[in-house]
C-alpha positions as CSV (number, residue, x, y, z in Angstrom):
1,M,130.7,135.7,99.3
2,L,128.0,134.0,100.9
3,S,125.1,135.7,102.3
4,K,123.1,134.7,105.6
5,N,120.4,133.6,103.9
6,Q,122.0,131.6,101.7
7,I,123.9,129.7,104.4
8,K,120.5,129.3,106.6
9,L,118.8,127.7,103.5
10,I,121.6,125.4,102.5
11,T,121.7,124.1,106.2
12,S,118.4,123.7,106.6
13,L,118.3,120.8,103.7
14,K,119.5,118.5,105.8
15,Q,116.2,118.1,107.6
16,K,113.4,116.3,105.4
17,K,110.8,119.1,106.3
18,Y,113.0,121.8,104.5
19,R,113.6,119.5,101.6
20,L,109.8,119.1,101.0
21,Q,109.4,122.7,101.7
22,H,111.7,124.1,99.1
23,G,111.9,121.4,96.9
24,L,115.5,121.5,96.9
25,F,118.1,119.2,97.9
26,V,122.3,119.0,98.2
27,V,124.7,117.1,96.3
28,E,128.3,117.2,97.1
29,G,131.4,116.3,95.6
30,T,132.8,117.3,91.7
31,K,132.5,113.7,90.3
32,T,128.7,113.7,91.9
33,I,127.7,116.9,90.8
34,H,129.0,116.3,87.2
35,E,126.5,113.3,87.3
36,F,123.5,115.3,88.1
37,L,124.7,117.9,85.8
38,Q,124.2,115.3,82.8
39,S,121.0,114.1,83.6
40,D,117.7,115.4,84.0
41,F,118.0,117.1,87.2
42,K,118.0,120.8,87.1
43,L,120.6,122.6,89.0
44,D,119.4,125.5,91.1
45,T,122.6,127.1,92.4
46,L,126.3,125.6,92.4
47,Y,128.9,127.0,94.8
48,A,132.6,125.8,94.2
49,I,136.2,126.9,95.0
50,E,137.0,126.2,91.1
51,P,134.6,127.1,87.9
52,F,132.8,124.5,86.8
53,N,132.4,126.7,83.9
54,I,128.2,126.3,83.7
55,D,125.6,129.4,83.5
56,A,127.0,132.0,85.1
57,K,123.7,132.9,86.8
58,K,124.1,129.8,88.7
59,E,127.3,129.4,89.4
60,A,129.0,131.1,92.8
61,L,132.7,130.9,93.4
62,I,133.1,130.7,97.5
63,S,136.3,130.3,99.4
64,E,137.4,126.8,101.1
65,A,136.3,128.6,104.3
66,E,132.8,129.1,103.5
67,L,132.3,125.9,101.6
68,K,133.4,124.4,105.1
69,R,130.5,126.1,106.3
70,I,128.0,124.9,104.6
71,S,129.1,121.5,103.9
72,F,127.7,118.3,105.2
73,L,131.1,116.6,105.2
74,K,133.5,116.2,107.7
75,T,136.1,117.0,104.9
76,P,134.3,119.1,102.0
77,N,135.2,118.1,98.4
78,K,135.5,121.4,96.4
79,A,132.1,121.8,95.6
80,L,128.4,121.7,96.7
81,A,125.3,122.0,94.5
82,I,121.9,122.7,95.1
83,F,119.1,120.6,93.0
84,K,115.7,120.9,92.2
85,V,113.5,117.8,93.6
86,P,112.2,116.2,90.4
87,R,108.3,115.4,89.8
88,P,107.5,111.6,90.3
89,K,108.0,109.3,86.9
90,P,105.4,106.6,85.8
91,I,106.9,103.4,87.0
92,D,107.6,100.8,84.3
93,H,105.5,97.3,85.1
94,S,107.1,95.5,82.2
95,K,110.5,95.0,84.1
96,L,111.6,94.1,87.7
97,I,111.0,96.3,90.1
98,V,112.5,96.7,93.5
99,A,110.6,97.5,96.7
100,L,111.6,98.7,99.9
101,D,109.4,98.1,102.9
102,D,110.4,100.6,105.7
103,V,114.5,100.5,105.2
104,R,115.6,102.9,107.4
105,D,119.5,103.5,107.2
106,P,120.8,105.9,104.5
107,G,123.7,104.2,103.8
108,N,121.7,100.9,103.1
109,L,119.5,102.9,100.9
110,G,122.2,104.8,98.9
111,T,123.7,101.1,98.6
112,I,120.4,99.5,96.9
113,I,120.1,102.2,94.7
114,R,123.2,101.8,93.3
115,L,122.8,98.0,93.0
116,C,119.7,98.8,90.9
117,D,121.7,100.9,88.6
118,W,124.2,98.5,88.5
119,F,121.9,95.8,87.7
120,G,119.7,97.7,85.4
121,V,116.8,97.6,87.6
122,N,115.1,100.9,86.7
123,D,112.4,101.7,89.2
124,L,112.7,101.3,92.7
125,V,109.7,101.9,95.1
126,C,109.6,102.7,98.4
127,S,107.0,103.1,101.4
128,Q,106.4,106.4,103.0
129,E,108.4,105.1,106.0
130,T,111.7,104.6,104.0
131,V,114.4,107.1,104.6
132,D,114.5,109.9,102.0
133,C,116.4,109.4,98.6
134,F,117.3,112.9,99.0
135,N,118.8,112.5,102.3
136,P,122.6,114.0,102.1
137,K,123.7,110.5,103.1
138,V,121.7,108.7,100.7
139,I,122.7,110.9,97.8
140,Q,126.6,110.8,99.0
141,A,126.1,106.8,99.0
142,T,124.1,106.7,95.5
143,M,127.5,107.9,93.9
144,G,125.6,109.7,91.6
145,S,123.4,106.2,90.3
146,I,120.3,108.0,91.4
147,T,120.1,110.0,88.2
148,R,119.5,106.8,86.6
149,V,116.9,105.1,88.8
150,N,113.4,105.9,89.1
151,V,112.7,106.3,93.0
152,T,109.1,106.4,93.8
153,Y,107.5,106.7,97.6
154,L,103.8,105.2,97.9
155,D,101.5,103.3,99.6
156,L,103.7,100.3,99.5
157,E,100.4,97.8,100.3
158,D,98.4,99.7,98.0
159,F,100.6,99.5,95.5
160,L,101.6,95.7,95.8
161,K,98.0,95.0,95.8
162,Q,97.7,96.3,92.2
163,V,100.7,94.6,90.9
164,K,99.8,91.2,88.4
165,Q,103.2,89.9,88.3
166,P,104.9,87.6,90.8
167,I,105.6,89.6,94.4
168,Y,109.0,88.2,95.5
169,G,109.8,88.5,99.4
170,T,113.0,87.8,101.4
171,F,112.4,85.5,104.6
172,M,114.4,83.3,106.4
173,D,111.9,80.6,106.0
174,G,111.4,81.2,102.0
175,T,112.7,78.9,99.1
176,N,116.4,78.6,98.3
177,I,116.9,81.5,95.9
178,F,119.1,79.3,94.5
179,N,117.0,76.3,93.5
180,K,113.7,78.5,92.8
181,E,112.2,79.4,88.9
182,L,112.5,83.3,88.7
183,S,110.7,85.7,86.5
184,E,111.8,88.4,84.6
185,T,109.2,90.7,85.7
186,G,107.8,91.3,88.9
187,V,108.5,93.3,92.2
188,V,111.1,91.9,94.8
189,V,110.5,93.4,98.3
190,L,113.0,93.9,100.7
191,G,112.5,94.5,104.2
192,N,113.3,96.7,107.6
193,E,117.0,96.4,109.1
194,A,115.9,94.8,112.2
195,N,112.5,93.3,111.5
196,G,112.4,92.4,108.0
197,I,109.2,92.6,105.7
198,S,105.9,93.7,107.7
199,K,103.1,91.3,108.3
200,N,100.8,93.3,106.0
201,I,103.3,93.0,103.1
202,E,104.1,89.5,103.9
203,S,100.3,88.8,103.3
204,I,100.6,90.5,99.6
205,V,103.9,88.4,98.8
206,T,103.5,85.7,96.0
207,E,107.0,84.1,96.5
208,K,108.7,83.8,99.5
209,L,112.4,83.3,98.8
210,S,115.7,82.6,101.2
211,I,119.2,83.2,100.9
212,P,121.1,79.8,102.4
213,R,123.5,79.9,105.1
214,F,126.7,77.9,104.1
215,G,128.2,78.3,107.5
216,D,129.4,75.3,109.3
217,L,127.6,76.9,112.9
218,Q,124.4,78.4,111.1
219,T,124.3,81.4,114.0
220,T,124.4,83.8,111.8
221,E,120.6,85.8,112.4
222,S,120.3,87.4,108.8
223,L,121.9,89.5,106.0
224,N,122.4,93.3,106.0
225,V,119.5,94.6,103.6
226,A,121.9,96.2,101.1
227,T,123.8,92.6,101.2
228,A,120.7,90.8,100.4
229,A,119.9,93.1,97.8
230,A,123.2,92.5,95.8
231,I,122.7,88.3,96.1
232,V,119.1,88.4,95.2
233,L,119.3,90.9,92.0
234,S,122.2,88.7,91.0
235,E,120.1,86.0,91.1
236,F,117.5,87.4,89.2
237,K,119.8,89.2,86.2
238,R,121.8,86.2,86.0
239,R,118.9,84.2,84.6
């Protein structure tokens, strides 16, 4: 049976300040939890309505009613696990890196993490203003891909100033990406959903790219940032 303190701790992890305070985050759903268990992430506690047959000290069987009390989902998925936030890992500059400048939507971040996993991008660097990758909605959207992508939060402007490889940015008035010669290494910067790449970051970008519009009316203002990420990464990897 869940104690009041356990319920209070778990539900508090919906907020970033408590995730930072406790160094913990929530993962829900049996498939995603299994991916985390097979990764380098360290389990704190697993709450499930059916046994996972792991370390008994870290596994607690609970009822469906109890799972509903602690779940962040409308329809809970048999299990909820608490994992420890890992320590930052070094960034590998020898391969392509994706950088996010103030991406705020959890679904977009989760999808971009999945895209990095799909296209073999090991490092995703994020500005401090970008949504927390351990937000429950982000974790849900990654479908376990976050276990294979190194996500680092930093001062993006300072980071980019130290980069010696090409720095690509996505802009409406950039060079057509389909006609542009692309490097195998460097950084690809994607901007905020509403405002795009900020002026400070734009001044550091060395190669401006655009995804051309093919519609007859040419009235669509912009692409969703995750959709743009899929097209850009596909083009880099296709080369």
